[in-house]
KOLTI-219013 format. One record per residue: x, y, z of N, C-alpha, C in turn. Coordinates in steps of 0.1 Angstrom, whole numbers, plus 5000, padded with zeros to 4 digits. Last residue first. Layout:
N
XYZXYZXYZ/...
This chain:
697
067181539608068281639609068781669595/065481329601064981469603065981569603/067281119602066681159589066081299590/067981089628069081139619068381189606/065481229650066081119642067081179633/065581419672064481329669065081209662/067581609675067481499685066481399682/069381729649068081719655067981599663/071981939639071581809645070181829652/074082069615072782069621072381939626/076682279605076382149611074982169618/078582419579077382419587077082289592/081182619570080882489574079682489583/082082829541081382799554081282649557/083883079524083582939526082982919540/084583309497084083279510083783129512/086183569479085983419481085483399495/085883829454086083779467085683629468/086284109433086283969434086583919449/085484409451085484339438085484189440/083484609473084484509470084384449456/082784959465082384829469083384719466/083385299475083585189467083085059473/081985589478081985469486082185349478/081585799460082785799469082885689478/078185769457079385839452080385849463/076885449462076885579466078185649462/077485209450076085249451075885389455/079985109427079685179439078185209438/082484869414081184939414081085019427/084384669394084484769404083284859404/084284329390083684449385083684549397/085584079388086184189395085584319391/084283859377084983949368085584069374/083083739399084283679393084983769384/081583789423081983899414083283849407/082583519444081683629440082383729432/082583189451083383289444082483399439/082082969479081583069469082683159464/081382659493082382749489081782839478/080282469521079982559510081082649506/079282169536080382259533079982339520/077482039562077382089549078482189547/076481759581077481859579077481899564/075281529595074581649591075481769590/076981239580076781339591076081459586/077281099557077281019570077081119582/077281259534076181169536076181099550/077681609535078281489538077281379541/076981819509076381769522076981629524/078382099495078581949496077981909510/078182339470077782299483077782149484/079682599453079682459454079282419468/079282889431079382819444079282669443/079883199415079783059414079882999428/078583499400079083429412078883279410/078783809383078683659382079283599395/077184109375077984039386077683889385/077284379358076884239356077784159365/076084719356076984619362076384479360/076385039338075684909342076684809348/078085319354077685229343076985109348/076885609370077685479371077185389360/077085959370076585839365077485719367/076286259382077286149385076586019381/074186409374075486449370076486339372/071486419383071886329373073186369366/070586559405070786639392071286549381/070686369425069386409420069486489407/073186109420072786239425071486279419/073885879407074085879422073686009428/072085699381072785819387072885809402/072785399361071985489369072785609374/072685119340073385239344072385329351/071184819354071584909343072185039349/072284529369071684659371072184749360/072184179376072384289367071684409371/073583879388072783999391073184109381/073583529391073883649382072983759387/074983229403074183349405074583459396/074982879405075382999398074483109401/076182579421075082679418075782799412/076382219427076982349422075782449419/076281999452075282089445076082219440/076581669462077381789457076381879448/074881459465075181539477075981669473/073081489434073881409444073981499456/071581659418071181509418071981429429/071181949416071381879428070881729427/072182259405071982129400072282029412/070782589403071582489410071182349404/070682939396070382799392071282709399/069383269397070083159404069683029399/069283609389069083469385069883379393/067883929385068683839394068283689389/067884269373067584129372068484039381/066684589364067484499374066984359372/066584899350066484759348067284689358/066885159360065585129353065484979351/068185199393068285159379066985129373/068385429415067285349411067485309396/070185629424070285499429069185399425/067985909422069285849423069185709429/065485939396065785939410067085869413/065986129367065885999373066285999388/064286439361065486359362065186229369/062086609362062186509351063386419352/063786849380062486809374062686719362/066186949388065786809392064586759385/066587199381067787119380067386969383/064187329386064487299372065687199371/062087229413063387279409063787239395/059687099418059687229411060987279406/059886739411059986859419059986989411/059686489401058786589396058786709404/061886239392061686349401060786449395/060985909384061286039380060986139391/061585589376061385669388061885809385/060585319361060885449357060485539369/061684979363060985089369061485229364/061584639361061684759353060984869361/062984339372062284459376062584579366/062883989374063284109366062384229371/064183679387063283789387063783909379/064383329393064783449386063783559388/065583009401064883129406065383249398/065682659400065782779392064982889399/067182339402066482449409066682579402/067182029389067582169386066682259394/065981789396067381799397067881949396/063381719388063781689402065281709404/062881849364063381709364063881659377/063182159380062982089367063681949368/061382379400062382269400062082179388/061082739401060682609398061782509400/059983079398060782979405060282839403/059883419388059483279387060483199395/058683759382059483659390058983519387/058584089374058383959369059283859376/057284409376057984309383057584169377/057384739363056884599361057784509369/056385079371057284969367056584839366/056685419381055885309376056885199371/056585719399057285589398056285489392/057086049405056185959398056985829395/057286289432057886179423056786099417/058086609446057086509442057786409433/058786859471059186759462057986669458/058387049490058387099476058586979466/058487109520057587019513057487069499/061987149532060687199527059887089520/064687189554063787099547062487169544/067487399548066287379556065387289548/071087419554069887389546068687369554/074187599556072987539562071887519552/076287729545076587609553075287549559/075487929528076587849524076687719532/071887909530073087979532074187889527/069887739523069487879525070687969529/069087469503070187539509069787689510/066687239512066887359503067987439510/065786899511066686999517066987109508/062386789509063786809503064486919511/059786579512060586669520061986669514/056986569491058286509495059086619502/054386619483054886679496056186619500/053586309467053586449468054086499482/053786039446054086089459054186239458/052585759431052485909429052685969443/053285459415053285529428053385679425/052485139403052485289400052385359414/053084819388052884909399053085059395/052284499377052484639373052184729385/053584179379052984289385053284419379/053583829377053783949370052984059375/054983519387054183639391054583759382/054983169394055283279385054383399388/056182859402055482979407055983089398/056182509403056282629395055482739401/056582259414056582369423056682499415/058282119385057482099398057582229406/058382049351058582149361057682119373/057881889329058981849338059181939350/054581979330055581909323056581859333/053982129358053782169344054882099335/052282129389053382089380052982119366/050582309403051382209410052482159402/050782659395050382519392051182419399/050482949403051182849411050582709407/050583289395050283159391051183059398/049283599397050083509404049683369401/049183919381048783779381049783699389/048184259389048884159382048384019385/048584589401047784489397048584389389/048784879423049384769416048384669412/049385199436048485109428049284999422/049485449461050085329455049085239448/049885789466048985679462049785569456/051185989494051185929480050185819479/052886229513051686149510051786099496/054786339542054786299528053586209525/053386579565053786439561053886429546/054786909566053686819566054186679562/056687129588056587029577055286949578/057087309608055887329600055787229589/059587289619058487219626057187229618/062487249606061287309601060087239608/065987299614064787229615063587319610/068787299593067987379602066587319602/071787119590070287119588069587199598/074487089596074087169585072587179582/074587049630075387059618074787149608/072886989650073987089653074887109642/069686979633070786919641071787029644/066086979631067387009627068486939635/063386929636064086999646065587039642/062386789613061586879621062386979630/064486639603063786729594062986829602/065286489625066186579619065586679610/062886349631063386449641064386539634/060786319601061586269612062186379620/057386339590058786389591059486339603/055586039581055686159590057186209589/054185929551055385929560055486049568/051485739537052185859540053385829549/048885639513049885609524050685739526/046085489499046785619502047685589514/045785229473045685289487046485419488/044884939456045085079455044885139469/045484629440045384709452045584859449/044684309426044884449425044684519438/045083989410045084069422045284219418/044283669400044483799395044183899407/045683339402044983449409045283589402/045583009395045883139389044983239396/044782749401046182779403046582919398/042082729394042482679407043982719411/041583049378041782909377042182859391/040883299389040583269375040583119372/039983449416040583309413040083279399/040883769424039983689416040583559412/040984009449041683889443040583799437/041584349458040684239453041584129448/041484629481042184529472041184429468/041984959493041084859489041784759480/042485199519043085109510041984999506/043285509536042385409531042985319521/044585679560045185589549044185479546/045185979573044085889571044585809558/047286119598047186069585045985979584/048586409616047786289615047586249600/050586569641050286539627049386419626/051486829663050786699661050386689646/054686949676053386959669052786819668/057287179687056687039685055387059677/059487349709058687339697058187199696/060687599732060387459728059487459716/063287829734061987809730061687659726/065887869739065087819750063687779745/067787759710067287859719066387789729/070587659692069487609700068987719710/071587759660071787759674070487729681/071587799632071787659637072187659652/070588039625071988029627072487899632/067788009626068388019613069988009614/067487779655067187899647067887899634/065987509669067087549662066787669653/064687499702064387529688065687569681/064187239727064687359722064387379708/062886989732063287079743063787209740/060186889713061586919713061887019724/057786649704058186759713059686769713/054986529684056386539687056686659696/052586289680052786419686054286429690/050686129654051886149662051886279668/048385899641048586029647049986019655/046285739617047585749624047885889629/043785529608044085659613045385659621/042785319581043585349592043685499595/040885069565040985219568041785229581/040284849539040984879551041085029553/038884569521038884709524039584739538/038884329497039484359510039584519511/037184069482037284219483037784249497/037483789463037783849476037883999474/035983539445036283679445036383729459/035783269452036283299439036683449438/034583219477035983259476036583279462/031883179469032683069475034183099473/031083429460031083319451031983209456/033083639481031983629471032183499463/034083769511034183649502032883639494/035684049523034383999519034583889508/037384179549037584089538036284019535/037884479564036884379561037284309548/039384669592039284609578038284509577/040784939609039784839608039784789593/043185089632042785049618041684939619/045185339647043985249648043585209634/047885469665047385419652046185329655/049985699678048785629680048185589667/052985809694052285769682051085689686/055086059705054085969709053285939696/058486149708057386129699056386029705/061086379716060286269719059086269709/064386489724063286489714062486369717/066386709744065686579742064486589733/067986909750067586899736066886769734/068487129775067886999773067386989759/071587309776070087299774069687149772/074287299775073687299788072187279787/076187089754075187199755074387189768/079687029751078286989757077387119757/081686959728081087089733079787069739/082086679729083186779727082786919733/079686539729080686519740081886609739/076486609725077786639719078786639730/073686389725074686459733075986489724/070186319723071486339717072386419726/067786109730068686199739069986209731/064586049722065886059717066686159725/061985829729062685949734064085939728/058685719719060185709719060785839723/055785519720056485639723057985619722/052485389710053985379712054585519715/049885179702050285299710051785289713/047485049680048985059684049185189691/045084819670045384939677046784939682/042784669647044184679652044284819659/040584429634040784559641042184559647/038484279609039784289616039784429623/036184039597036484169602037684169611/035283869570036283859580036583999585/032183749558032983859561034083829572/030183569555031183579544032083689547/029783529589029283479576030383489566/032183679603030683699604030183659590/035183619622034383599610032883619613/037683839634036483759637035683739624/040783939648039983909636038883819640/042984179663041984079664041284059651/045684309681045084289668044184169669/047484559698046484449699045884439685/050484689714049484679703048584559705/052784919727051884809729050884809718/056185039734054885039728053984919731/059085239735058285139741056885149734/062485339733061185329727060485219733/065185559735064285469744062985459737/068385619723066985619720066285519729/071185839723070485729729068985739727/074185929708072685929706072085809713/076986119711076285999716074786019715/079986229694078586239698078086109703/082386429684082286309693080886319699/084186589658082886539663083086419673/085486869642085786759651084386719657/084186949609084386979623084786849630/083586879583084386999585084787029600/083886529574083186659576084186769578/086286329589084986329581084286459584/088486399605088686339591087486339583/088686519630087986589620088286529606/089586379652090586439643089986519631/087486279664088086389671089186449662/085086119659085886169649086686299654/082885889669084085949674084985989662/079685809680080485839668081685929673/077485579693078585669696079485689684/074185499700075185509689076185619694/071785279713072785379716073885379705/068485179722069585189712070485299716/066084969734067085069738068185069727/062584899735063884899727064785009733/059884689743060784799747062084779740/056484589740057884589737058584709742/053684369740054284479747055784469744/050884259721052384269723052684389731/048384029712048784159718050184149722/045983869691047283879697047584019702/043483659679043783769687045283759692/040783519662042283539662042583669670/038283549673038783419669040283419668/038283769702038083749687038683609684/037183639733038183709725037783689710/035483479747035583619751036683699744/037483179742036183249746036483389750/039683149713039383149728038083219731/040683129687039383059691039083049706/043783179695043083139684041783059688/046383409706045183329709044483299696/049283519721048683479708047583379711/051183769736050083669738049483649724/054483869741053383859732052483749737/057084089749056183979754054883979747/060384189740058884189738058284069745/063284389735062584289743061084299740/066384479723064984469720064384359728/069084679723068484579731066984579728/072084769706070584769705070084649714/074884989700074284869706072684889705/077785099683076385109685075884979692/080385309673079985199682078485209685/082685419649081285409653081085289661/085485639643084985509648083485529651/088385759626086985779629086385639633/091085739617090685709631089185709635/091485799591092385709597091885659611/089485829561089685859575090585749581/090385909528089985809538090285859552/089486039502089986099514089586019526/088385879482089585969479090186029491/086285739494087485669489088685759487/084985879525084885859510086285799506/085185679556084885799548084885769533/085585469573086685509565086385639557/085185399605084385469595085485529585/085285079623085885199617084985269607/083084949648083584959634084285089632/081184739666082284839668082984839654/078084639680078884659668079884769670/075484429693076584519695077484529683/072284339704073184359693074284459696/069984119718070984219721071984219709/066584039724067684049714068684159718/064283839738065183949741066383929731/060883739741062183739733062983859738/058083529746058983629751060283619744/054783429742056083439735056883549741/052183209750052983329753054383319747/049183079734050583069738051183209742/046382879726046983009731048382979735/045182639719044882759711045482889717/045982449737046082419722045782539714/047582659761046582559757046782529742/050082779764049182779775048082669773/053182709756051882679751050882669762/055682949756054882859765053582839759/058883019745057483009741056782909751/061583239743060883139751059483139747/064783329732063383329729062783209737/067583539728066983439737065383439735/070283619708068783619709068383509719/072883839701072483729710070883739711/075483939680074083939682073683819690/078284149671077684029677076184039680/080984259651079584269655079084139661/083584449640083284329648081784349653/085484589613084384589622084284449629/087584809593087384679601086184699610/088485019579087184969576086884839583/090885169577089985199588088585139585/090985169540091585179554090485209564/091184989511090285059520090985049534/094085039490093184949498092385039507/094485139455094785139469093885049477/095685239425095085119432095485119446/095085569412095985459417095085349424/095185849390094485739396095485639401/096186069377096586049392095885939398/095186059352096686039353097086029368/092586109347092985969350094385949353/090486349356091886339354092386199357/087886349364088186379350089686369346/087886299391087386199382087686229368/089686349416089686419403089186319392/090086209439089086329440089086399427/091585999434092186109441091386229441/090485769425090685869415091285999421/091285439432091085569438091485679427/089985129430090585229422090285369427/090684899457089784969448090585079441/090884609479091484709470090384779461/089684579513089684539499090284649490/089684539542090784609535090784569520/087984429561087384519551088484599543/088184269583089184379582088684479571/085184159600085984169588087084279589/082583959615083684059615084484049602/079983829634080483869621081483979622/078183599654079283689653079683709638/075483499674075983519660077083629661/073483269691074683359692075283379678/070383189705071183209692072283309695/068082969720069183059721070083069709/064882879729065782899718066882999721/062482669744063582769746064482769733/059282609756060182589745061182699745/058082499787058582609779059482559767/057382309804056282359795056782469786/060482169804059182159811058182209801/062082279779062382269793061082279801/062982179746061882199756062482189770/065082359722064482239728063482279738/068082469706066682479709066182349715/070782679696070382569703068882579707/073082809674071682809678071382679684/075782999665075382879672073982899677/078183129642076883129648076582999654/080683329627080383209635078983229641/083083459604081683439608081583319617/085383689588085083569597083683579602/087683829565086283819570086083689578/089983929553089983899568088583889573/089483939526089684069534089484049549/087683639520088483749516088483869526/086583429548086883459534087783579532/084583199567085483309565085783329551/082583029592083083059579083983179579/080282809608081582889609082082909595/077382719625077982769613079282849615/075182489640076382569641076882599627/072382399658072882439645074082519647/070582149675071682239675072082269661/067782039694068382069681069582169683/065281839710066581909711067181929697/061881909698062981819701064281889702/060482129692059982039702060981939706/062282439688061782309683061282229695/061282789690061982669695061382539690/061182969658060482919670061382809676/063083229643062683089645061983069658/061683559635062683469640062183329641/060983749607060383659617061483559622/060784079596061683969598061183879609/059184259571058984199585059884079586/058884549554059684429555059684379570/056784739533057084689547057884569546/056485049514056484909516056984869530/056485329514057385259505057485109507/054685429532054585479519055385399509/053085209555054285269550054085309535/051185189586051385169571052685239567/051885029617051585149609051885119594/051984679621051684809626051384919616/050184389607051384469610051084609614/047684309602048384229612049784289615/046784449580046484499594047184419605/049384489555048284419562047984469576/050184719532050484689546049284619552/051384699498050284699508050784659522/053684679484052784789481051784809492/055384469492055884569483054984689481/056284309519055084359513055484479505/058184039527058284169520056884199514/059383849554058183889546058284029540/061683609559061483749558060283779549/062183339583061783399570061783549571/063683279606062983179599062583219585/066883399618065583419611064983299605/069383379628068283339637066883359630/071083469605070983329610069783299619/070983749602070283659593070083519599/070684059620071283929619070383839609/071384389612070284289613070884159611/072984599606072784569620071784459623/072984639579074084579584073984539599/070684799574070584659572071784579578/069585059593070884999588070784849587/066785239586067285129593068585079586/065585559589066385469580066985359589/064485749605063585649599064285559589/065785919622066085929608065185849599/064285919647065486009645065786029630/062185749649061885879645063085969642/062985419636062985519646062685659640/062085089629062185229623061985329634/061384859640062784899642062985039637/058384729656058984829646060484869650/057784389656058084509665058884609656/057384169641056284259642056484379651/059984059641058883989648057684089651/060884369633061484249638060484169646/060384579604059884519616060784389620/060584879586061184749589060784699603/059285079561059285039575059684899577/060385319538060185179541060285149555/061085579536059685549534059385399536/063785589538062985639550061585609548/064685509513064785419524063985459536/062185599488063385629496063485529508/060985379462060785469473062085489481/061385199441061785329439061585429451/060484949453059785009441060085159440/062185009482061184919476060384999465/065485009494064385079487063484979481/067584999522066784929512065785019507/071085039531069685079532068984999520/073985009551073284969539071784999541/077285059563075885109563075285069550/079384769565079184909563077684939562/079484489565079384559578079184709577/081284469535080584389545080584469558/081784789520081784649520080984589531/079685079512080985009514080884859514/077085149515078085249516079485189519/074585029493075584999503076685109503/071184979487072385079485073285059497/069084759471069884789483071084879480/065784739460067184789457067884819470/063184529450063984589460065284629455/061784399429061284529434062084589445/062684069439062084159429061584279436/065784019457064284009456063684109446/068384039463068083939453066583929451/068584219484068984269471068584169459/067984059506066984149501067284199487/070483919508069283849505068183939500/072284129514072384059502071183979498/071284219539071284309528071384239515/071583999555070184049552070284139540/074183789541073683889550072283929546/075883479537075083579532074583669544/077383209530077883339536077083449530/074882959536075883019528076383149535/072982869553074082779551075182839543/070883049551071783069562072982969562/069282969529070183089528071183089539/067782759539068982729530069882849529/066082919557066682789561067982759552/064683139550066083159553066783029556/062483229525062783129535064283129537/060683509519062083459517062383359529/057783589503058383519515059683469512/056383879490057383769488057783719502/053283999477054283989488055283879484/050584179470051784119463052984119473/047484099486048784169486049784099477/045183959491045284049479046584109477/045383829515045283749503045483829490/047583879540046683949532046583879518/049583749553048383779561047383859553/051083459536051083599540049683629546/052483149547051583229539051583369544/054982889545054282999552053483079542/055982699529055882669543055082769550/054282609499054982709507054882679521/054582269487053882389491054682489499/057282139466056082129474055382259477/060182329462059482209460058382199470/063082489455061582509455060982379452/065982619469065282509464063782529465/066782879477067682789468066982679462/064183119473064983029481065882949471/061583309475062883329470063883239478/058383209465059483189475060783219469/055183369461056483319456057483309467/052483249483053283349475054583289470/049183139492050683119489051283229481/047183349512047383279500048883249498/044783439537046083409533046183329520/042183459543042983579546044383559540/039183369528040583329531041383459533/036083409545036983439534038383409538/033883159556034783259560035783289548/032282939550031683049557032583169560/034082759538032982819530032282939536/037482799543036182759548035082829540/040282689522039382799528038082739533/043782589522042382569519041482669526/046282629531045882719520044382689516/047582639562046682569554046082659544/049082769581049782689571048882599563/047282919596048282989589048982909579/043782819592045082809599046182869590/041083039587041982939581043282929589/038983089615039683129603040583019599/035882939626037282969628037983009615/032683119624033582999623035083039625/030083249643031383279635032283159636/027583249656027983139647029183159639/027683559662026683459662027083359651/029483769685029483679673028383579674/029783899708028683939700028483849687/032083819719030883779726029683809718/034183929704033683789701032483749708/034784179715033984169703033484029700/036384239737035084169740034284149727/038484359725038684239733037384169735/037284569712038084479704038284349712/036084729731035184649722035984549714/038584819743037584739751036684669741/040084979727040484839728039484749736/038885229727038785149715039184999717/039485339752038085329748037885229736/042185329754041385249764039985229759/042885499733043385359733042485279742/041885739741041285669729041685529729/043585789763042185769765041485699753/046085809749045885699759044385679762/045486039734045785909727045585799737/045086239752043986199744044186059737/047686249762046586199771045386159763/048986349740049286219744048286159754/047786609738047586509728047886369733/046186729768047386709760047186599750/043186919770043886799773045086779763/
């Protein structure tokens, strides 16, 4: 029997008891509501408040995370969206996360969690996976911020409420729900280098349906000045100040979301998101491209059922069907980037279904989850078409079970989890040692077993001690398995990357402490040991082959705090220390610092808000680090200062914001040859109206 047929059969067999499991429950109580941090005596708490990365901290957290033992951060977007910010910038301000940008606003950007590579981080949009098998790296510049309610960041542990586990952490972006009363939110802004932004969100009820529509536009000329060394970094005499060329972009995102409340305990959610982007590709700073262009679109749709306490279903139950279409067109017919003229089109079709259920049995909360998905990649070279079918496909199947055991009336929680993950890949041809595609097909099946255990001890009513240890992995992507028409020769014999994640620390959230309200503080030690890392090994002058020869050891400390002082001063700060070392067998890399991972990073934000006018200050620091594995290209430490002023008009729900970023004009880069903007200025006008009352708006 073919692997994909076995996966479908297993899915049918395993989902049946999940759906009917509640019929065997004897006296199981309801689980804790998502926004209630109190616990039931007969059921362990699944959720606990976590630190909030936001402009203003007061009162209880609006949302909680799905795993009480996890070290996670909830980033509330409500205030963030009134400023000129992107997903990449918001994530870069979070403890344990590093964002690498390949240029200015709109350019390619990736995220790393606790020193992991960007391909080891899985990103979700309303629990729907955005990570694709083609490269497993999600471009943060393609993700809208304004329609989001919050971003959940799980830095070491993947809860069962989310799909497949991740070796480098999970980021889940949650969109806003329709409001019960009519509401409108509008934002317009602009700034340096021809940057412009506009967004409009409308929400309300239409009969039994809650509807939300969101339109977002972002564009820029991107012609910021930078210091060009003309490709001779050791010769300062030919350096000159030039502007970035061919760096303009225009992007748009439209979201339509509908929610129908079937009953007080069940609802249907449907969403469609369409994203389009057209941008120039300037290349490296010393040799800028004049005409290279990138065009990409994404359409994501899902239908979800959510139930709580329904008959013949687990106490908590949700199931989702989703479909994603992505297309990327790259045009470099003049050969400005790389050695060859290129004009390519990549199309990806992805679909999947999942189900998650949770049921209480005395002091145990039992969970189960099952995921089945598939995706097809259709690459095409539009300059020299290949007559062979080089379509690449992947079928994935995941199943997980977990138990949260409450001891001593929730004073101690023990959380165990076990997952089995399987993929089957297929390729219509094989790339030989000369980078030519033959008629021979290739593919294979890989599997992972990922156990994990965690604990939370309530030392005081406001102090929790937590720890987690688990085994995680990453499957090889299509480029590594099957190569490409360029410089990478595929290796279908690759094994998944595997590693152990360990963290422990304390989370404190006293209601108040002297003049401080809403105080939240967290200190975490983490350790990661990764083996079978996939590295590219050069086997000729122009080709490289991926091999499982790499390993890495990463450890560090995360410290974060947030509070409001004297009801006037908001303060948020975090600091991350991490020692990320390459432990590969190659002498040129062994013991070297992993590229793009500073040992010391810090972020601070303070605001003063006694009146309608709110001044705020932001500081970000990153110590010196290296841009290559051999640690030959070093960038100095950076200290970025930013100032802002926000004014809320008292007679109308209108907010004006002005920001001056990188005041000292610090010239920096995250990737060798890709400069980042210096000093810049931005302003926004935000309007929010709620049909209920003026006070609510």
